[in-house]
C-alpha positions as CSV (number, residue, x, y, z in Angstrom):
1,M,0.0,0.0,-0.1
2,A,1.2,3.5,-0.4
3,A,2.2,5.4,2.0
4,T,-0.2,7.9,1.8
5,G,-2.7,5.6,1.3
6,K,-5.5,4.8,4.3
7,L,-5.5,1.9,6.2
8,P,-9.0,0.1,6.7
9,G,-8.1,-2.3,9.1
10,L,-6.7,0.2,11.8
11,N,-10.2,2.1,11.7
12,G,-12.0,-1.6,12.1
13,L,-9.3,-2.2,15.0
14,R,-10.6,1.5,16.9
15,A,-14.4,0.1,16.0
16,V,-13.7,-3.4,18.0
17,A,-11.8,-0.9,20.8
18,C,-14.6,1.6,21.8
19,L,-17.2,-1.1,21.4
20,S,-15.4,-3.4,23.9
21,I,-15.0,-1.1,26.5
22,L,-18.7,0.1,25.9
23,M,-19.0,-3.9,26.3
24,F,-16.8,-3.8,29.7
25,H,-17.9,-0.7,31.3
26,V,-21.9,-1.8,30.8
27,A,-20.7,-5.4,32.6
28,L,-19.2,-3.1,35.3
29,L,-21.1,-0.3,36.0
30,A,-24.7,-1.2,34.7
31,R,-25.6,-3.9,37.6
32,E,-28.9,-4.6,36.5
33,T,-28.0,-6.4,33.6
34,N,-25.5,-8.9,35.0
35,G,-25.5,-11.4,38.5
36,E,-22.8,-10.8,41.1
37,N,-20.5,-14.0,39.4
38,Q,-21.7,-13.2,35.6
39,L,-19.8,-12.1,33.0
40,L,-16.6,-12.0,34.3
41,F,-14.8,-13.1,31.3
42,I,-15.9,-9.4,29.7
43,K,-15.3,-7.8,33.2
44,A,-11.8,-9.4,33.4
45,H,-10.5,-9.2,29.5
46,F,-12.5,-6.5,27.8
47,G,-10.5,-3.6,29.4
48,L,-7.4,-4.4,27.3
49,A,-9.3,-2.8,24.3
50,V,-7.9,0.8,26.2
51,P,-4.7,-0.3,25.3
52,L,-5.4,-1.6,22.0
53,F,-6.1,2.4,21.5
54,F,-2.7,3.1,22.7
55,G,-1.1,0.8,20.2
56,V,-3.2,2.3,16.9
57,S,-2.4,5.5,18.7
58,A,1.3,4.9,17.9
59,F,1.2,3.0,15.2
60,S,-1.2,5.8,13.2
61,L,1.0,8.7,14.8
62,M,4.5,6.9,13.1
63,Y,2.3,6.3,9.9
64,S,0.6,9.8,9.1
65,T,3.6,12.1,10.5
66,R,6.1,11.1,8.0
67,I,4.0,12.3,5.1
68,Y,5.0,15.9,6.4
69,S,7.7,15.4,8.8
70,D,10.6,16.8,6.0
71,R,8.4,20.4,6.1
72,P,9.3,23.4,8.3
73,N,7.9,23.4,11.8
74,W,6.9,19.9,11.4
75,I,6.7,19.2,15.3
76,K,4.4,22.5,15.8
77,T,1.9,21.3,12.7
78,F,1.9,17.8,14.8
79,L,1.2,19.0,18.3
80,T,-1.6,21.3,16.4
81,K,-2.8,18.4,15.2
82,R,-3.3,16.8,18.0
83,F,-4.6,19.4,20.4
84,F,-7.9,20.3,17.8
85,R,-8.2,16.6,17.3
86,I,-8.9,15.8,21.1
87,A,-9.4,19.1,23.1
88,P,-13.0,20.4,21.4
89,L,-14.8,17.5,22.6
90,F,-12.6,16.9,25.7
91,Y,-13.6,20.5,26.8
92,I,-17.3,20.1,25.5
93,M,-17.6,16.8,28.0
94,L,-15.5,18.4,30.8
95,A,-17.7,21.5,31.2
96,L,-20.9,18.9,31.4
97,S,-19.3,17.3,33.9
98,I,-18.9,20.2,35.8
99,L,-22.1,21.5,35.0
100,L,-24.1,18.0,35.7
101,K,-22.0,17.7,38.7
102,F,-20.7,14.1,37.7
103,N,-17.6,14.0,40.5
104,G,-20.1,15.9,43.5
105,P,-21.3,19.4,43.9
106,M,-18.3,20.9,44.9
107,T,-15.2,20.8,41.8
108,D,-11.8,21.7,42.8
109,R,-10.5,24.6,40.8
110,Y,-6.9,23.1,40.6
111,E,-8.5,19.8,39.2
112,I,-10.4,21.8,36.7
113,F,-7.1,23.7,35.6
114,L,-5.3,20.5,35.4
115,N,-8.0,18.9,33.2
116,I,-7.7,22.0,31.0
117,L,-4.1,21.7,30.5
118,F,-4.5,17.9,30.5
119,G,-1.6,17.7,32.9
120,Y,-3.7,15.9,35.3
121,N,-2.3,12.4,34.9
122,L,0.8,14.0,36.4
123,V,-0.5,15.0,39.5
124,P,-1.4,11.9,41.8
125,G,-4.7,11.9,43.0
126,Y,-6.2,13.6,40.1
127,E,-5.1,11.4,37.1
128,G,-8.7,10.0,36.8
129,S,-9.8,13.1,35.4
130,L,-12.8,14.8,35.6
131,V,-14.3,13.3,32.6
132,P,-15.3,9.9,32.9
133,A,-13.0,7.5,31.3
134,G,-10.9,10.7,30.9
135,W,-7.5,9.6,32.1
136,T,-6.7,8.3,28.9
137,L,-6.5,11.4,27.5
138,G,-4.1,12.3,29.8
139,V,-2.0,9.6,29.1
140,E,-2.4,10.3,25.6
141,M,-1.4,13.8,25.7
142,I,2.1,13.1,27.7
143,F,2.7,10.9,24.8
144,Y,2.0,13.3,21.8
145,V,4.3,16.0,23.7
146,T,7.2,13.4,23.7
147,F,6.4,11.6,20.6
148,P,8.3,14.3,18.3
149,I,11.3,12.8,20.0
150,I,10.3,9.4,19.5
151,F,9.9,10.0,16.0
152,I,13.4,11.3,15.2
153,L,15.2,8.4,17.4
154,V,13.4,5.5,16.4
155,T,13.9,5.0,12.5
156,R,14.4,1.8,11.5
157,L,12.8,-2.0,12.5
158,R,16.6,-2.5,14.7
159,T,15.6,1.0,17.1
160,A,11.9,-0.2,17.2
161,I,13.1,-3.4,19.1
162,I,15.2,-2.1,20.8
163,F,12.2,0.5,22.1
164,G,9.5,-2.0,22.2
165,L,11.8,-3.9,24.8
166,L,12.7,-1.1,27.1
167,T,9.1,0.4,27.1
168,T,7.6,-3.2,27.8
169,L,10.3,-3.7,30.7
170,F,9.7,-0.5,32.0
171,S,6.3,-0.8,32.5
172,A,6.7,-4.5,33.7
173,A,8.9,-3.2,36.2
174,A,6.1,-0.1,37.2
175,V,3.7,-2.7,37.8
176,V,6.0,-4.1,40.4
177,A,6.7,-1.0,41.8
178,Y,3.1,-0.5,42.3
179,D,2.0,-3.8,43.5
180,E,4.5,-3.3,46.2
181,E,3.7,0.3,47.0
182,A,6.9,1.8,46.3
183,Q,6.5,5.6,47.5
184,I,7.7,6.9,44.5
185,L,5.0,5.8,42.2
186,A,2.3,5.8,45.5
187,G,-1.3,7.3,45.1
188,M,-1.5,6.9,41.4
189,P,-4.0,3.7,40.3
190,P,-1.5,1.3,38.4
191,N,-3.7,1.2,35.1
192,W,-3.7,5.0,35.0
193,S,-0.6,6.1,34.6
194,L,2.2,6.6,31.6
195,A,4.3,4.5,33.5
196,S,2.5,1.6,33.1
197,N,0.7,2.0,29.7
198,L,4.4,3.0,27.7
199,C,4.6,-0.2,26.7
200,Y,1.6,0.0,24.7
201,F,2.7,2.9,23.0
202,G,6.1,1.5,22.4
203,I,4.7,-2.0,20.8
204,G,2.4,0.3,18.5
205,V,5.6,2.0,17.0
206,L,7.4,-1.7,16.9
207,A,4.3,-2.7,15.1
208,Y,4.8,-0.2,12.0
209,F,8.1,-1.0,11.3
210,I,7.1,-4.5,11.6
211,W,4.3,-4.1,9.0
212,R,6.6,-1.7,6.7
213,A,8.9,-4.7,6.7
214,L,6.3,-7.1,6.0
215,E,4.4,-4.7,3.3
216,G,4.5,-6.2,-0.1
217,T,5.4,-9.7,0.9
218,E,3.7,-12.5,-1.0
219,Y,3.1,-15.4,1.9
220,R,-0.2,-13.5,3.7
221,L,-2.0,-16.5,3.9
222,I,0.8,-18.1,6.2
223,G,1.8,-15.0,7.7
224,G,-2.0,-14.5,8.7
225,I,-2.2,-17.8,9.9
226,T,1.2,-17.4,12.1
227,L,-0.6,-14.2,13.5
228,A,-3.9,-15.7,14.4
229,C,-1.9,-19.1,16.2
230,L,0.3,-16.3,18.2
231,M,-2.4,-14.4,19.0
232,A,-4.2,-17.4,20.5
233,V,-1.4,-18.7,22.5
234,V,-1.0,-15.3,23.9
235,I,-4.8,-15.0,24.9
236,A,-4.6,-18.2,26.2
237,G,-1.4,-17.4,28.5
238,L,-3.4,-14.2,29.6
239,S,-5.9,-16.4,31.3
240,T,-4.1,-18.6,33.2
241,Q,-1.2,-16.1,34.2
242,P,-1.3,-14.9,37.5
243,F,2.0,-12.8,37.8
244,L,1.3,-9.3,37.2
245,P,4.7,-8.3,35.1
246,A,4.1,-11.2,32.6
247,Q,0.6,-10.2,32.3
248,K,1.6,-6.8,31.5
249,I,4.1,-8.5,28.7
250,L,1.2,-10.8,27.5
251,N,-1.1,-7.6,27.0
252,T,1.7,-5.9,25.3
253,L,2.3,-8.6,22.6
254,T,-2.0,-9.3,22.3
255,V,-1.6,-5.4,21.5
256,G,1.1,-5.4,18.9
257,L,-0.1,-8.6,17.4
258,A,-3.6,-7.2,16.9
259,V,-2.3,-3.7,15.2
260,V,0.1,-6.2,13.0
261,G,-2.4,-7.6,11.8
262,A,-5.1,-5.1,11.3
263,A,-2.7,-3.2,9.3
264,W,-1.0,-6.0,7.0
265,L,-4.0,-8.5,6.8
266,P,-7.3,-6.7,7.3
267,I,-10.4,-8.9,7.4
268,W,-13.5,-8.4,6.4
269,P,-15.0,-7.1,9.2
270,L,-12.1,-4.7,9.8
271,S,-12.3,-3.1,6.5
272,S,-16.2,-2.9,6.4
273,R,-17.5,0.0,5.8
274,I,-19.9,-0.3,9.3
275,A,-16.6,-0.7,10.7
276,S,-14.8,2.1,9.2
277,F,-18.0,4.2,10.2
278,I,-18.0,3.5,14.0
279,G,-14.4,3.5,14.1
280,E,-14.1,7.1,12.7
281,R,-16.4,7.8,15.6
282,S,-14.7,5.9,18.2
283,F,-13.2,8.8,20.1
284,S,-16.7,10.2,20.4
285,I,-17.8,6.9,21.1
286,Y,-15.3,6.4,24.2
287,L,-16.1,9.9,25.9
288,L,-19.8,10.0,25.3
289,H,-20.5,6.3,26.6
290,P,-20.2,6.5,30.8
291,L,-22.6,9.3,30.1
292,A,-24.7,7.0,28.6
293,I,-24.7,4.1,30.8
294,R,-24.8,6.8,33.9
295,Y,-28.5,8.1,32.9
296,L,-29.3,4.4,31.3
297,H,-29.9,2.7,34.5
298,P,-33.9,3.1,34.4
299,L,-33.5,1.6,30.7
300,Y,-31.5,-1.3,32.2
301,R,-34.2,-2.0,34.8
302,F,-37.0,-2.0,32.6
303,F,-34.8,-5.0,30.8
304,A,-34.3,-6.7,34.0
305,D,-37.9,-6.3,34.8
306,Q,-39.0,-7.8,31.6
307,L,-36.5,-9.8,29.7
308,P,-35.5,-13.6,30.4
309,S,-31.6,-13.1,32.9
310,Q,-29.6,-14.3,29.8
311,W,-31.1,-11.5,27.7
312,I,-30.8,-8.9,29.8
313,Y,-27.2,-7.7,29.0
314,A,-27.1,-8.2,25.3
315,V,-30.4,-5.9,24.9
316,A,-28.8,-3.2,27.3
317,V,-25.8,-3.7,25.3
318,L,-27.9,-3.1,21.8
319,A,-29.7,-0.5,23.3
320,T,-26.3,1.9,24.4
321,M,-24.5,0.9,21.0
322,L,-27.4,2.6,19.2
323,I,-27.7,5.6,21.4
324,V,-24.2,6.2,22.0
325,I,-23.5,5.7,18.3
326,A,-26.4,8.1,17.2
327,A,-24.9,10.7,19.4
328,A,-21.1,10.0,18.6
329,T,-22.6,10.7,14.6
330,V,-23.8,14.1,15.5
331,T,-20.7,15.0,18.0
332,Y,-18.7,13.7,15.1
333,A,-20.0,16.1,12.7
334,F,-20.4,18.9,14.6
335,I,-17.5,19.2,17.0
336,E,-14.7,16.9,15.9
337,R,-14.7,17.6,12.2
338,P,-14.9,21.2,12.7
339,G,-12.5,21.0,15.4
340,M,-9.7,19.2,12.9
341,A,-10.8,21.7,10.2
342,L,-9.7,24.5,12.7
343,G,-6.2,22.8,13.3
344,E,-6.0,22.6,9.4
345,I,-6.5,26.1,8.8
346,L,-3.7,26.9,11.4
347,N,-1.1,24.8,10.0
348,R,-1.9,25.3,6.7
349,R,-1.3,29.0,7.5
350,R,1.7,28.5,9.2
351,L,3.3,25.8,6.3
352,I,2.2,27.8,3.2
353,G,1.7,31.2,4.5
354,S,-2.2,31.3,2.9
355,P,-5.6,30.4,4.5
356,T,-6.9,29.5,1.6
357,A,-4.0,27.6,0.0
358,P,-5.2,23.5,-0.5
359,L,-3.1,21.0,1.7
360,P,-2.6,17.1,-0.2
361,R,-5.3,15.3,-0.2
362,S,-3.7,12.6,1.6
363,Q,-2.8,14.5,4.7
364,L,-6.3,15.8,4.9
365,E,-7.5,12.1,4.6
366,L,-5.1,10.9,7.1
367,S,-6.0,14.1,10.0
368,K,-9.6,12.2,10.2
369,T,-8.6,9.3,11.3
370,S,-5.4,9.9,12.8
């Protein structure tokens, strides 16, 4: 595939990730939909969809940034693109969280300040964000700031392997530190820090270089079977491995295999139009679904009263998906896309010197998905 073309499998993977997180939170937060010991598999494993987002993000940034990395002020271009991709919807959700008192009747002004600056993940006790599920954006924003350095230093498969190994070992060590309540990391939930999640960005960078090495090779069928077998072995290991650092390493391998597979061998469900549609709106789906779950409890209770127990969760998830995807379609059209367009206008003025001069079509297309 051409260096400037789309990779439909990655959007499909975003769709899988956002819908898996929705299913995870319905199982975890909507107690009306399941018994105390039901849905244990979903509660135990579907949270891995968040690391999957991180891996796809790192891969996509490596892929899309190369288009304009030879231009003057490309780092400013990159940071502008990332800010206007994330900030508009996040700030609206932040305002809603404060107005609707998601976090209690009183909101700490210092916490509001940290959320506006996306610096909350750096301060123990505030890393969760005022926006429900917004902790991930604190991690992402820190990665965005450091990404230009990574992009400059990691330029080939060999350095990517080293980077992937180092970040994986670092995150595994961080898990041990949290587990032992080390003072240097005390006070921050282990799954919410950049230290614990750096491995997924590292494996995403490595996945990009592996994909570049594999792209154009002939043995796609054998490669696909091999990837599927490796994925099965790793997932089987996840279900039987109680040692936290080993779980972290297996999680990282799962994310890496999934990202490489989606980019190199995008099977039909991942490359379908519906997967692409949902994937493009995955950021809105991710930020909107906690709000939907919070206010859909009366509907969940209605399902619990009217439906057989084995159907309650499935119907609740389907209803939540339909409502959230409909809302996400609106926020994507009227908040996300205008935000991205504003970022492109600012970059156009900087790079070309004219607010009306067109950018290359490939860059405009990639800005919608990266």
